[in-house]
DSSP file (Angstrom, degrees, kcal/mol; ACC not computed):
  #  RESIDUE AA STRUCTURE BP1 BP2  ACC     N-H-->O    O-->H-N    N-H-->O    O-->H-N    TCO  KAPPA ALPHA  PHI   PSI    X-CA   Y-CA   Z-CA
    1    1 A M              0   0    0      0, 0.0   108,-3.1     0, 0.0     2,-0.3   0.000 360.0 360.0 360.0 133.2   16.2   -7.8   -3.5
    2    2 A S  E     +A  108   0A   0    106,-0.2     2,-0.3     2,-0.1   106,-0.2  -0.956 360.0  47.6-145.7 164.6   13.1   -9.7   -4.7
    3    3 A G  E    S+A  107   0A   0    104,-2.0   104,-2.3    -2,-0.3     2,-0.4  -0.790 102.0   5.3 107.0-151.5   10.3  -11.6   -3.3
    4    4 A K  E     +A  106   0A   0     -2,-0.3   102,-0.3   102,-0.2     3,-0.1  -0.575  59.4 175.2 -72.4 124.0    8.0  -10.6   -0.4
    5    5 A L  E     -     0   0A   0    100,-2.9     2,-0.3    -2,-0.4   101,-0.2   0.706  60.3  -1.0-104.1 -26.5    9.0   -7.1    0.6
    6    6 A A  E     -A  105   0A   0     99,-1.8    99,-2.6    14,-0.1    -1,-0.3  -0.982  46.8-168.2-162.3 151.8    6.4   -6.3    3.3
    7    7 A G  E     +A  104   0A   0     -2,-0.3     2,-0.4    97,-0.2    97,-0.2  -0.942  17.6 176.4-144.6 123.4    3.4   -7.7    5.1
    8    8 A V  E     -A  103   0A   0     95,-3.1    95,-3.1    -2,-0.3     2,-0.7  -0.990  26.8-140.8-134.4 135.9    1.1   -5.5    7.3
    9    9 A Y  E     -A  102   0A   0     -2,-0.4     2,-0.9    93,-0.2    93,-0.2  -0.865  18.7-154.5 -92.4 114.4   -2.1   -6.2    9.2
   10   10 A V  E     +A  101   0A   0     91,-2.8    91,-2.0    -2,-0.7    89,-0.1  -0.798  34.6 148.7 -94.3 102.3   -4.2   -3.1    8.7
   11   11 A N        +     0   0    0     -2,-0.9    -1,-0.2    89,-0.2    89,-0.1   0.332  40.4  87.8-123.0   6.4   -6.5   -3.2   11.8
   12   12 A T  S >  S-     0   0    0      3,-0.2     3,-1.2    87,-0.1    85,-0.4  -0.896  79.0-129.0-108.0 103.7   -7.2    0.5   12.6
   13   13 A P  T 3  S+     0   0    0      0, 0.0    85,-0.3     0, 0.0     3,-0.1  -0.153  82.0   2.6 -56.3 140.1  -10.3    1.5   10.6
   14   14 A N  T 3  S+     0   0    0     83,-3.4     2,-0.4     1,-0.2    84,-0.1   0.760 100.4 121.5  58.3  30.3  -10.2    4.7    8.5
   15   15 A T    <   -     0   0    0     -3,-1.2    82,-0.4    82,-0.4     2,-0.3  -0.985  68.2-115.9-123.5 133.3   -6.5    5.3    9.4
   16   16 A N        -     0   0    0     -2,-0.4     2,-0.5    80,-0.1    80,-0.2  -0.510  33.6-165.4 -68.1 128.4   -3.7    5.6    6.8
   17   17 A T  E     -D   95   0B   0     78,-2.2    78,-2.3    -2,-0.3     2,-0.3  -0.973  18.9-127.4-121.4 124.6   -1.2    2.8    7.3
   18   18 A K  E     +D   94   0B   0     -2,-0.5    76,-0.2    76,-0.2     3,-0.1  -0.537  29.9 174.2 -69.4 128.5    2.2    2.8    5.8
   19   19 A I  E     -     0   0B   0     74,-3.3     2,-0.3     1,-0.3    75,-0.2   0.828  56.7 -12.5-103.5 -47.8    2.7   -0.5    3.9
   20   20 A Y  E     -D   93   0B   0     73,-1.1    73,-2.8   -14,-0.1    -1,-0.3  -0.957  42.7-179.5-162.7 138.5    6.1   -0.1    2.1
   21   21 A T        -     0   0    0     -2,-0.3    71,-0.2    71,-0.2    62,-0.1  -0.994  38.4-114.7-131.0 132.8    8.8    2.3    1.0
   22   22 A P        -     0   0    0      0, 0.0     3,-0.1     0, 0.0    60,-0.1  -0.237  42.8 -90.9 -61.3 157.0   11.8    1.1   -0.9
   23   23 A P    >   -     0   0    0      0, 0.0     3,-2.0     0, 0.0    60,-0.2  -0.219  63.4 -67.2 -62.2 160.3   15.2    1.4    0.8
   24   24 A D  T 3  S+     0   0    0      1,-0.3    60,-0.1    -3,-0.1     3,-0.1  -0.221 121.8   8.6 -51.7 131.3   17.3    4.6    0.3
   25   25 A G  T 3  S+     0   0    0     58,-1.4     2,-0.3     1,-0.2    -1,-0.3   0.572 105.6 118.5  75.9  10.6   18.5    5.0   -3.2
   26   26 A K    <   -     0   0    0     -3,-2.0    57,-2.0    57,-0.2     2,-0.4  -0.768  46.6-158.5-113.9 155.8   16.4    2.1   -4.6
   27   27 A T  E     -B   82   0A   0     -2,-0.3    83,-2.9    55,-0.2     2,-0.3  -0.972  17.3-176.4-127.1 144.0   13.6    1.8   -7.2
   28   28 A G  E     -BC  81 109A   0     53,-3.0    53,-2.5    -2,-0.4     2,-0.5  -0.972  28.2-144.1-142.2 156.0   11.2   -1.1   -7.3
   29   29 A V  E     +BC  80 108A   0     79,-2.3    79,-2.2    -2,-0.3     2,-0.3  -0.989  40.5 175.0-115.7 119.7    8.3   -2.6   -9.3
   30   30 A V  E     -BC  79 107A   0     49,-3.0    49,-2.4    -2,-0.5     2,-0.4  -0.795  31.2-137.7-129.1 163.9    5.9   -4.2   -6.9
   31   31 A T  E     - C   0 106A   0     75,-3.1    75,-2.0    -2,-0.3     2,-0.5  -0.971  18.0-151.0-117.9 136.8    2.5   -5.9   -6.6
   32   32 A L  E     -BC  76 105A   0     44,-2.9    44,-2.6    -2,-0.4     2,-0.4  -0.937  11.6-173.3-109.6 128.8    0.1   -5.1   -3.8
   33   33 A S  E     -BC  75 104A   0     71,-2.8    71,-2.9    -2,-0.5     2,-0.4  -0.987   1.3-171.2-122.1 130.3   -2.3   -7.7   -2.5
   34   34 A I  E     -BC  74 103A   0     40,-2.9    40,-3.0    -2,-0.4     2,-0.5  -0.987   4.2-164.0-124.2 127.1   -5.0   -6.9    0.0
   35   35 A C  E     -BC  73 102A   0     67,-2.6    67,-2.1    -2,-0.4     2,-0.7  -0.937  18.3-133.4-114.8 128.6   -7.1   -9.7    1.7
   36   36 A N  E     - C   0 101A   0     36,-2.6    35,-1.1    -2,-0.5    65,-0.2  -0.710  21.6-177.3 -79.2 114.5  -10.3   -9.0    3.5
   37   37 A L        +     0   0    0     63,-1.7    -1,-0.1    -2,-0.7    64,-0.1   0.327  53.6  86.5 -95.7   6.1  -10.1  -11.0    6.8
   38   38 A T  S    S-     0   0    0     62,-0.3    33,-0.5     2,-0.3     4,-0.1  -0.383  81.3-121.3-100.9 178.9  -13.6  -10.1    8.0
   39   39 A T  S    S+     0   0    0     31,-0.1     2,-0.3    -2,-0.1    -1,-0.1   0.244  93.4  62.4-101.0  10.1  -17.1  -11.6    7.5
   40   40 A Q  S    S-     0   0    0     29,-0.1    -2,-0.3    28,-0.1    31,-0.2  -0.906  94.9 -91.3-130.4 159.1  -18.4   -8.3    6.0
   41   41 A S        -     0   0    0     -2,-0.3     2,-0.3    28,-0.1    28,-0.2  -0.423  43.6-164.5 -65.6 144.4  -17.5   -6.2    3.0
   42   42 A V  E     -E   68   0B   0     26,-2.3    26,-3.4    -2,-0.1     2,-0.4  -0.893  15.6-129.3-125.8 159.5  -14.9   -3.5    3.6
   43   43 A K  E     -E   67   0B   0     -2,-0.3    55,-1.6    24,-0.2     2,-0.3  -0.920  26.2-164.8-107.6 136.7  -13.9   -0.4    1.7
   44   44 A I  E     -EF  66  97B   0     22,-2.5    22,-2.4    -2,-0.4     2,-0.4  -0.895  10.7-163.4-122.2 152.9  -10.2    0.1    0.9
   45   45 A R  E     - F   0  96B   0     51,-2.5    51,-2.1    -2,-0.3     2,-0.4  -0.990   5.6-166.1-129.6 140.3   -8.2    3.0   -0.2
   46   46 A V  E     +EF  63  95B   0     17,-1.8    16,-3.2    -2,-0.4    17,-1.7  -0.996  10.5 178.5-129.4 132.2   -4.7    2.8   -1.7
   47   47 A A  E     -EF  61  94B   0     47,-2.5    47,-2.5    -2,-0.4     2,-0.6  -0.942  27.8-145.5-131.1 152.7   -2.3    5.7   -2.2
   48   48 A I  E     - F   0  93B   0     12,-2.4     2,-0.4    -2,-0.3    45,-0.2  -0.969  32.0-169.9-113.3 110.4    1.2    6.4   -3.4
   49   49 A N  E     - F   0  92B   0     43,-2.6    43,-2.3    -2,-0.6     7,-0.1  -0.848  23.3-161.8-110.3 135.3    2.4    9.2   -1.2
   50   50 A G  S    S+     0   0    0     -2,-0.4    40,-1.0    41,-0.2    -1,-0.1   0.416  86.6  29.8 -94.1   1.3    5.6   11.2   -1.8
   51   51 A Q  S    S-     0   0    0      1,-0.5     2,-0.3    38,-0.1     5,-0.1   0.704 118.3 -37.9-122.5 -64.8    5.9   12.6    1.7
   52   52 A D        -     0   0    0      3,-0.2    -1,-0.5    40,-0.1    40,-0.1  -0.880  51.9-101.4-155.4-178.2    4.5   10.5    4.6
   53   53 A N  S    S+     0   0    0     -2,-0.3     3,-0.2     1,-0.1   -37,-0.1   0.462 110.1  58.2 -96.2   0.6    1.6    8.3    5.4
   54   54 A V  S    S+     0   0    0      1,-0.2     2,-1.2   -39,-0.1   -38,-0.1   0.879  99.2  51.4 -94.4 -46.0   -0.4   10.9    7.3
   55   55 A N        +     0   0    0    -39,-0.0     2,-0.5     2,-0.0    -3,-0.2  -0.536  69.6 169.5 -97.6  68.2   -0.9   13.7    4.9
   56   56 A V        -     0   0    0     -2,-1.2     2,-0.1    -3,-0.2    -7,-0.1  -0.698  21.5-148.0 -82.9 124.4   -2.3   11.9    1.8
   57   57 A G    >>  -     0   0    0     -2,-0.5     3,-2.0     1,-0.1     4,-0.5  -0.428  27.4-105.0 -89.1 165.6   -3.6   14.4   -0.7
   58   58 A N  T 34 S+     0   0    0      1,-0.3     3,-0.5     2,-0.2    -1,-0.1   0.785 121.4  57.2 -57.3 -27.5   -6.5   13.9   -3.1
   59   59 A Y  T 34 S+     0   0    0      1,-0.2    -1,-0.3   -12,-0.0    -3,-0.0   0.452  95.5  66.3 -84.2  -3.0   -3.9   13.4   -5.9
   60   60 A D  T <4 S+     0   0    0     -3,-2.0   -12,-2.4   -13,-0.1    -1,-0.2   0.673  74.7 102.1 -92.5 -19.8   -2.2   10.5   -4.2
   61   61 A W  E  <  +E   47   0B   0     -4,-0.5   -14,-0.3    -3,-0.5     3,-0.1  -0.450  34.7 172.5 -75.0 134.2   -5.0    7.9   -4.3
   62   62 A I  E    S+     0   0B   0    -16,-3.2     2,-0.3     1,-0.4   -15,-0.2   0.516  81.8  25.4-110.1 -14.1   -4.9    5.1   -6.9
   63   63 A E  E    S-E   46   0B   0    -17,-1.7   -17,-1.8     3,-0.0    -1,-0.4  -0.979  71.7-169.6-141.9 141.3   -7.9    3.3   -5.4
   64   64 A F  E     -     0   0B   0     -2,-0.3   -19,-0.2   -19,-0.2   -20,-0.0  -0.936  67.7 -21.9-141.4 115.2  -10.7    5.0   -3.4
   65   65 A D  E    S+     0   0B   0     -2,-0.4     2,-0.4   -21,-0.2   -20,-0.2   0.856  77.1 177.0  55.2  41.1  -13.4    3.3   -1.4
   66   66 A F  E     -E   44   0B   0    -22,-2.4   -22,-2.5     1,-0.1     2,-0.5  -0.616  28.7-126.5 -72.0 127.9  -13.1    0.1   -3.4
   67   67 A Q  E     -E   43   0B   0     -2,-0.4     2,-0.5   -24,-0.2   -24,-0.2  -0.672  25.0-169.9 -83.6 126.2  -15.5   -2.5   -1.9
   68   68 A L  E     -E   42   0B   0    -26,-3.4   -26,-2.3    -2,-0.5     3,-0.1  -0.964  15.9-138.3-118.8 116.0  -13.8   -5.8   -1.1
   69   69 A D    >   -     0   0    0     -2,-0.5     3,-2.0   -28,-0.2   -33,-0.3  -0.228  40.1 -71.3 -72.1 161.1  -16.1   -8.7   -0.2
   70   70 A P  T 3  S+     0   0    0      0, 0.0    -1,-0.2     0, 0.0   -31,-0.1  -0.215 117.3   4.5 -55.0 134.1  -15.5  -11.1    2.7
   71   71 A G  T 3  S+     0   0    0    -35,-1.1     2,-0.2   -33,-0.5   -34,-0.1   0.464 103.6 123.2  73.2   1.0  -12.6  -13.5    2.1
   72   72 A N    <   -     0   0    0     -3,-2.0   -36,-2.6   -37,-0.0     2,-0.4  -0.514  51.4-137.7 -95.0 164.5  -11.7  -11.9   -1.2
   73   73 A T  E     -B   35   0A   0    -38,-0.2     2,-0.4    -2,-0.2   -38,-0.2  -0.958   4.2-154.3-125.0 139.6   -8.4  -10.4   -2.4
   74   74 A Y  E     -B   34   0A   0    -40,-3.0   -40,-2.9    -2,-0.4     2,-0.4  -0.898  16.0-169.0-106.8 139.2   -7.6   -7.3   -4.3
   75   75 A E  E     -B   33   0A   0     -2,-0.4     2,-0.4   -42,-0.2   -42,-0.2  -0.997  12.5-174.7-135.1 135.5   -4.4   -7.1   -6.4
   76   76 A R  E     -B   32   0A   0    -44,-2.6   -44,-2.9    -2,-0.4     3,-0.3  -0.991  15.8-168.1-127.4 121.8   -2.7   -4.2   -8.1
   77   77 A T  E     +     0   0A   0     -2,-0.4   -46,-0.2   -46,-0.2   -47,-0.1  -0.604  56.7  35.2-106.9 165.8    0.4   -5.0  -10.2
   78   78 A G  E     +     0   0A   0      1,-0.2     2,-0.6    -2,-0.2   -47,-0.2   0.761  65.5 162.4  69.2  29.3    3.1   -2.9  -11.8
   79   79 A I  E     -B   30   0A   0    -49,-2.4   -49,-3.0    -3,-0.3     2,-0.5  -0.719  26.0-151.8 -83.1 122.2    3.4   -0.2   -9.1
   80   80 A V  E     +B   29   0A   0     -2,-0.6     2,-0.3   -51,-0.2   -51,-0.2  -0.851  19.0 176.3 -99.1 124.8    6.7    1.7   -9.5
   81   81 A L  E     -B   28   0A   0    -53,-2.5   -53,-3.0    -2,-0.5     2,-0.3  -0.935   4.3-175.9-125.5 148.7    8.1    3.1   -6.3
   82   82 A F  E     -B   27   0A   0     -2,-0.3     9,-3.1   -55,-0.2     2,-0.4  -0.968  19.3-153.5-141.9 160.0   11.4    5.0   -5.7
   83   83 A N  E     -G   90   0C   0    -57,-2.0   -58,-1.4    -2,-0.3     2,-0.9  -0.889  12.4-172.2-135.4 102.5   13.4    6.4   -2.9
   84   84 A N  E  >> -G   89   0C   0      5,-3.2     5,-1.6    -2,-0.4     4,-1.1  -0.814   2.4-175.6 -99.4  97.7   15.7    9.3   -3.9
   85   85 A T  T  45S+     0   0    0     -2,-0.9    -1,-0.2     1,-0.2     3,-0.1   0.840  82.4  50.9 -65.8 -33.6   17.8   10.1   -0.9
   86   86 A T  T  45S+     0   0    0      1,-0.2    -1,-0.2     2,-0.1    -2,-0.1   0.842 116.1  40.8 -74.5 -31.2   19.5   13.1   -2.6
   87   87 A G  T  45S-     0   0    0      2,-0.2    -1,-0.2    -3,-0.1    -2,-0.2   0.520 106.0-126.1 -92.3  -5.8   16.2   14.7   -3.6
   88   88 A G  T  <5 +     0   0    0     -4,-1.1     2,-0.4     1,-0.2    -3,-0.2   0.746  66.6 129.1  69.9  23.6   14.5   13.9   -0.4
   89   89 A T  E   < +G   84   0C   0     -5,-1.6    -5,-3.2     2,-0.0     2,-0.4  -0.933  27.9 169.4-117.0 134.0   11.6   12.1   -2.2
   90   90 A A  E     -G   83   0C   0    -40,-1.0     2,-0.5    -2,-0.4    -7,-0.3  -0.995  27.6-135.4-140.8 136.0   10.3    8.6   -1.4
   91   91 A N        -     0   0    0     -9,-3.1     2,-0.4    -2,-0.4   -41,-0.2  -0.789  25.1-171.1 -88.6 130.7    7.2    6.8   -2.7
   92   92 A T  E     - F   0  49B   0    -43,-2.3   -43,-2.6    -2,-0.5     2,-0.4  -0.984  20.5-133.3-123.5 130.8    5.3    5.1    0.1
   93   93 A L  E     -DF  20  48B   0    -73,-2.8   -74,-3.3    -2,-0.4   -73,-1.1  -0.719  29.3-171.6 -80.0 129.9    2.3    2.7   -0.4
   94   94 A V  E     -DF  18  47B   0    -47,-2.5   -47,-2.5    -2,-0.4     2,-0.4  -0.975   7.2-167.9-126.3 137.3   -0.4    3.6    2.0
   95   95 A V  E     -DF  17  46B   0    -78,-2.3   -78,-2.2    -2,-0.4     2,-0.4  -0.980   5.0-176.0-126.4 139.4   -3.6    1.6    2.7
   96   96 A S  E     + F   0  45B   0    -51,-2.1   -51,-2.5    -2,-0.4     2,-0.3  -0.985  12.7 176.2-128.1 143.0   -6.7    2.7    4.6
   97   97 A S  E     - F   0  44B   0    -85,-0.4   -83,-3.4    -2,-0.4   -82,-0.4  -0.974  39.6-136.5-145.6 156.7   -9.7    0.4    5.3
   98   98 A T  S    S+     0   0    0    -55,-1.6     2,-0.3    -2,-0.3   -54,-0.1   0.461  93.2  20.8 -89.0  -2.4  -13.0    0.2    7.1
   99   99 A G  S    S-     0   0    0    -56,-0.3     2,-0.5   -87,-0.1   -87,-0.1  -0.855 102.6 -59.2-150.1-175.6  -12.1   -3.3    8.5
  100  100 A N        +     0   0    0     -2,-0.3   -63,-1.7   -89,-0.1   -62,-0.3  -0.619  60.0 161.0 -79.5 119.9   -9.3   -5.7    9.2
  101  101 A V  E     -AC  10  36A   0    -91,-2.0   -91,-2.8    -2,-0.5     2,-0.5  -0.939  35.7-129.5-135.3 157.7   -7.3   -6.5    6.1
  102  102 A A  E     -AC   9  35A   0    -67,-2.1   -67,-2.6    -2,-0.3     2,-0.5  -0.934  20.8-162.0-107.0 130.9   -3.9   -8.0    5.4
  103  103 A A  E     -AC   8  34A   0    -95,-3.1   -95,-3.1    -2,-0.5     2,-0.4  -0.963   8.7-177.1-116.5 126.8   -1.7   -6.1    2.9
  104  104 A V  E     -AC   7  33A   0    -71,-2.9   -71,-2.8    -2,-0.5     2,-0.4  -0.979   7.7-163.8-125.7 135.4    1.3   -7.8    1.3
  105  105 A V  E     +AC   6  32A   0    -99,-2.6  -100,-2.9    -2,-0.4   -99,-1.8  -0.972  16.0 165.2-117.6 130.0    3.8   -6.3   -1.1
  106  106 A W  E     +AC   4  31A   0    -75,-2.0   -75,-3.1    -2,-0.4     2,-0.3  -0.976  21.2  89.2-139.4 157.7    6.1   -8.4   -3.3
  107  107 A G  E     -AC   3  30A   0   -104,-2.3  -104,-2.0    -2,-0.3     2,-0.4  -0.984  68.4 -46.8 159.5-148.3    8.2   -7.6   -6.3
  108  108 A F  E     -AC   2  29A   0    -79,-2.2   -79,-2.3    -2,-0.3     2,-0.4  -0.986  39.0-176.8-130.9 131.2   11.7   -6.5   -7.3
  109  109 A V  E       C   0  28A   0   -108,-3.1   -81,-0.3    -2,-0.4   -27,-0.0  -0.994 360.0 360.0-129.6 133.9   13.8   -3.6   -5.9
  110  110 A Q              0   0    0    -83,-2.9   -82,-0.2    -2,-0.4    -1,-0.1   0.318 360.0 360.0-140.6 360.0   17.2   -2.5   -7.1
């Protein structure tokens, strides 16, 4: 599977929002794009979480309070995610924001 894998509107400020987890038994290399849809700067956080999107630990964040100006886009490439059904481990991309942003994930999963 390749192309656009997920698109999520993150509209609840300061709340962790699950963006994408690969299907069971799959691994992927993805790009995350976040677009600020507001007229003010927002702060974004991005995590790769191995459990769920609620209990994000200090060690899960790959971006923390990054300022994204109005109408601008943040992009992070080369993110490797996996979902190991036998080991019970799955990587989930999580985004938190102080404002309304659009998060899109695209890439390749096999």
